[in-house]
C-alpha positions as CSV (number, residue, x, y, z in Angstrom):
1,V,14.4,45.5,-30.5
2,S,15.8,42.7,-32.6
3,A,14.0,39.5,-33.4
4,A,16.5,37.1,-31.6
5,P,16.2,38.6,-28.1
6,H,12.5,38.8,-28.5
7,A,12.2,35.1,-29.3
8,A,14.4,34.1,-26.3
9,M,12.3,36.2,-24.0
10,R,9.2,34.5,-25.3
11,G,10.7,31.0,-24.7
12,V,11.5,31.9,-21.0
13,L,7.9,33.1,-20.5
14,L,6.5,29.9,-22.0
15,L,8.6,27.7,-19.6
16,L,7.5,29.7,-16.6
17,G,3.9,29.4,-17.6
18,L,4.2,25.6,-18.0
19,A,5.7,25.3,-14.5
20,A,2.9,27.3,-13.0
21,V,0.2,25.1,-14.6
22,T,2.0,21.9,-13.5
23,S,2.1,23.1,-9.9
24,A,-1.6,24.0,-10.0
25,W,-2.5,20.5,-11.1
26,S,-0.4,18.9,-8.3
27,V,-2.1,21.0,-5.7
28,R,-5.6,20.3,-7.1
29,D,-5.0,16.5,-7.1
30,R,-3.9,16.2,-3.5
31,P,-6.5,14.9,-1.0
32,K,-7.9,17.6,1.3
33,R,-7.2,17.4,5.0
34,D,-8.1,19.2,8.1
35,A,-5.7,22.0,8.6
36,G,-5.5,21.3,12.4
37,K,-5.0,17.5,12.1
38,S,-1.5,16.0,12.5
39,T,0.1,14.5,9.4
40,A,1.8,11.7,11.5
41,C,0.8,8.1,10.7
42,Q,-2.1,6.9,12.9
43,C,-1.8,3.2,11.8
44,Q,-2.7,0.4,14.2
45,F,0.1,-1.8,13.0
46,V,3.6,-0.6,12.0
47,G,5.7,-2.4,9.5
48,G,4.2,-3.9,6.3
49,P,5.1,-7.2,4.7
50,D,8.1,-5.7,3.0
51,D,9.3,-3.8,6.1
52,D,13.0,-4.6,6.8
53,A,12.5,-5.0,10.5
54,G,9.6,-7.4,10.0
55,L,11.5,-9.5,7.5
56,T,14.5,-9.7,9.8
57,A,12.3,-10.8,12.8
58,R,10.6,-13.5,10.8
59,Q,13.9,-14.8,9.4
60,D,15.4,-14.9,12.9
61,G,12.4,-16.9,14.1
62,Q,12.7,-19.4,11.2
63,D,16.4,-19.8,11.9
64,L,15.7,-20.6,15.6
65,H,13.1,-23.1,14.6
66,L,15.4,-24.8,12.1
67,D,18.2,-24.9,14.7
68,Q,15.9,-26.5,17.3
69,L,14.7,-29.0,14.7
70,E,18.2,-30.0,13.7
71,K,19.1,-30.3,17.4
72,N,16.1,-32.6,18.0
73,I,17.1,-34.8,15.0
74,N,20.7,-35.0,16.2
75,N,19.5,-36.0,19.7
76,F,17.2,-38.7,18.2
77,E,20.0,-40.1,16.0
78,S,22.3,-40.2,19.0
79,D,19.7,-41.9,21.2
80,Y,19.0,-44.4,18.4
81,R,22.7,-45.3,17.9
82,A,23.1,-45.7,21.7
83,L,20.0,-48.0,21.8
84,A,21.2,-50.0,18.9
85,K,24.6,-50.4,20.4
86,K,23.1,-51.6,23.7
87,G,20.9,-54.0,21.8
88,K,23.8,-55.5,19.9
89,S,25.9,-55.7,23.1
90,F,23.0,-57.5,24.9
91,I,22.7,-60.0,22.1
92,R,26.4,-60.7,22.1
93,G,26.2,-61.1,25.8
94,V,23.5,-63.7,25.5
95,H,25.4,-65.6,22.9
96,G,28.5,-65.4,25.1
97,D,26.6,-66.7,28.1
98,E,25.2,-69.6,26.0
99,A,28.7,-70.4,24.7
100,R,30.2,-70.4,28.3
101,L,27.3,-72.6,29.5
102,D,28.1,-75.0,26.7
103,N,31.7,-75.0,27.8
104,L,30.7,-75.9,31.3
105,E,27.9,-78.3,30.6
106,G,28.7,-79.4,27.1
107,S,26.8,-78.6,24.0
108,G,25.3,-82.0,23.7
109,C,27.2,-82.6,20.5
110,P,30.4,-84.6,19.9
111,K,33.6,-82.7,20.1
112,K,34.0,-82.0,16.4
113,E,30.4,-81.2,15.7
114,F,28.5,-77.9,15.7
115,Q,25.5,-77.3,17.9
116,C,22.6,-75.9,15.8
117,G,20.2,-75.7,18.7
118,D,17.3,-77.9,19.8
119,E,19.8,-80.8,20.2
120,E,20.6,-80.8,16.5
121,C,24.3,-81.3,15.6
122,I,26.1,-81.1,12.3
123,G,29.7,-81.7,11.2
124,H,32.0,-78.7,11.8
125,L,33.1,-78.7,8.2
126,E,29.4,-78.0,7.2
127,V,29.4,-74.6,9.0
128,C,29.7,-71.4,6.9
129,D,30.0,-73.4,3.6
130,G,27.1,-71.4,2.0
131,V,24.5,-74.1,2.6
132,K,22.1,-74.0,5.5
133,D,22.5,-77.5,7.1
134,C,20.9,-76.7,10.4
135,H,17.1,-76.7,10.3
136,N,17.1,-73.1,11.7
137,G,20.0,-72.0,9.5
138,H,22.2,-71.2,12.5
139,D,25.3,-72.6,10.8
140,E,25.1,-69.7,8.3
141,D,24.4,-66.9,10.7
142,D,26.4,-63.7,10.2
143,E,27.8,-63.9,13.7
144,I,29.1,-67.4,13.2
145,C,30.5,-66.8,9.7
146,K,32.4,-63.5,10.6
147,S,36.0,-64.5,11.4
148,P,37.6,-62.7,14.4
149,A,41.0,-63.5,13.0
150,T,41.3,-61.8,9.6
151,A,44.6,-60.3,8.4
152,G,46.0,-57.6,10.6
153,T,44.3,-58.9,13.8
154,V,46.6,-59.2,16.9
155,Y,45.9,-61.1,20.1
156,E,48.0,-61.1,23.2
157,A,48.2,-63.2,26.4
158,E,50.1,-62.7,29.7
159,L,51.6,-65.8,31.3
160,D,53.5,-66.5,34.5
161,G,56.7,-67.7,32.8
162,N,56.6,-71.0,34.5
163,D,54.7,-73.4,32.2
164,P,55.7,-77.1,32.1
165,C,56.2,-77.5,28.3
166,T,57.6,-74.6,26.4
167,I,61.3,-74.0,25.9
168,R,61.3,-70.3,26.5
169,K,58.7,-70.1,29.3
170,P,57.2,-66.9,27.9
171,I,55.6,-64.2,30.0
172,R,53.8,-62.8,27.0
173,I,52.6,-64.3,23.7
174,R,51.5,-62.1,20.9
175,V,49.9,-63.7,17.8
176,A,49.5,-61.5,14.7
177,V,47.6,-62.8,11.7
178,L,49.6,-61.9,8.6
179,T,47.4,-63.4,5.8
180,F,43.9,-64.9,5.8
181,D,42.8,-67.0,2.8
182,R,39.4,-68.5,2.6
183,P,39.0,-70.9,-0.3
184,D,35.9,-71.4,-2.4
185,V,36.1,-75.1,-1.8
186,L,35.8,-76.2,1.9
187,A,35.1,-72.6,2.9
188,S,34.5,-73.6,6.5
189,I,38.3,-73.6,6.9
190,A,40.4,-70.5,6.3
191,H,44.2,-70.8,5.9
192,V,46.4,-68.2,7.8
193,R,50.0,-67.3,8.2
194,A,50.9,-65.7,11.5
195,S,53.8,-64.3,13.5
196,I,54.3,-65.4,17.1
197,V,56.1,-62.9,19.3
198,L,57.4,-64.5,22.5
199,T,58.7,-62.4,25.4
200,Y,60.6,-64.2,28.1
201,H,63.2,-64.0,30.8
202,H,66.7,-65.0,29.9
203,G,68.9,-64.7,33.0
204,D,68.5,-61.2,34.3
205,A,67.4,-59.9,30.9
206,I,64.1,-59.9,29.0
207,K,64.3,-61.1,25.5
208,T,61.8,-61.2,22.6
209,D,61.8,-63.8,19.7
210,T,59.6,-63.6,16.7
211,L,58.6,-66.9,14.9
212,T,56.5,-67.4,11.8
213,S,54.1,-70.2,11.2
214,T,51.0,-71.3,9.3
215,G,47.6,-72.4,10.6
216,Y,43.9,-72.1,10.1
217,Y,40.7,-70.7,11.4
218,S,37.8,-73.2,11.8
219,Y,34.3,-71.5,11.5
220,G,32.6,-74.7,12.9
221,R,34.9,-74.8,15.9
222,Q,35.4,-71.0,16.1
223,T,39.1,-71.6,16.8
224,L,42.3,-70.1,15.4
225,V,45.0,-72.8,15.3
226,I,48.7,-72.0,14.8
227,N,50.9,-74.9,13.9
228,P,54.3,-75.5,15.5
229,P,57.0,-73.3,13.8
230,D,59.2,-75.3,11.5
231,I,62.5,-74.7,13.4
232,P,65.1,-77.1,14.7
233,D,64.9,-78.4,18.3
234,D,61.3,-77.3,18.6
235,N,59.1,-79.4,20.9
236,R,56.2,-79.2,18.5
237,L,53.6,-77.2,20.4
238,V,50.4,-75.9,18.9
239,I,48.7,-72.6,19.9
240,A,44.9,-72.5,19.8
241,I,42.7,-69.5,20.4
242,V,39.1,-70.4,21.1
243,F,36.3,-67.8,20.6
244,D,32.8,-67.9,22.0
245,G,31.1,-66.4,18.9
246,A,30.0,-63.3,20.7
247,D,33.0,-61.4,22.1
248,D,35.8,-60.9,19.5
249,H,37.9,-59.0,22.0
250,H,38.4,-61.8,24.5
251,A,39.0,-65.5,24.0
252,H,40.5,-68.6,25.7
253,G,44.0,-69.7,24.7
254,K,45.8,-73.0,25.1
255,I,49.1,-74.6,24.2
256,Y,49.1,-78.4,23.5
257,H,51.4,-81.0,22.1
258,E,50.9,-81.7,18.4
259,A,51.2,-85.5,18.7
260,S,49.3,-86.3,21.9
261,K,46.9,-83.3,21.9
262,D,47.7,-83.0,25.7
263,V,47.1,-79.4,26.9
264,C,49.9,-78.0,29.0
265,V,49.0,-74.3,29.3
266,R,45.7,-72.4,29.4
267,F,45.4,-68.6,29.4
268,G,43.1,-65.7,28.7
269,V,43.6,-63.8,25.4
270,R,42.7,-60.2,24.5
271,K,42.6,-58.4,21.2
272,I,45.0,-55.6,20.7
273,D,43.4,-52.6,18.9
274,H,45.7,-50.6,16.7
């Protein structure tokens, strides 16, 4: 027998022996058990901390909790917004009632003066000029110094088409504020440019004319005044829209003669949202 096959046979026998020894060690190190006892798990709790089913259940529970928490927060925010809106509406209503009462009973101040409260009056040009002239600062309140007639604002009125002073006898008047300029000096008066859209009957037809004019908004008198348009054969009538300081969407309108100040038409005005 040659040396090479003999060496190969010896190698195979060594590998088989090593495998046998390893198997013996593995059997020796295993814990002994009762041959008649089941090998099934007898644990009281199934699923450890890393068990997939347990992790999924806990994650689902956390997601439900977060969803409910987010829903509660959204409900709270909605309730808060609704309550704040009602509060602001109530305050505006109170201010509006006070303004209407002043219109009926008088504010206790001369016509061109501003009522501070507690029977204190100041000149209307001192209102919203950056200086608190009223002892309570009412002349610089945000509600007073917020103009309802800024550029882009549109107000409309319906009339009966039978007034005693206008040339066209309009059935609808629309005033659109085109520009609004509040100067640094004499800031209680803002200068405006506006278009006046007049709808009226002309025979059996309905016509519409658009005029352009200038005017101003007085913070102290809370009034938008549109001067007579500079056109030939005009009877020089002024349009005034008077606000109550609380409701910007509704106001009182009037048309009066520029020279005599005599009022010939009164009407309700509403803001057109667009």
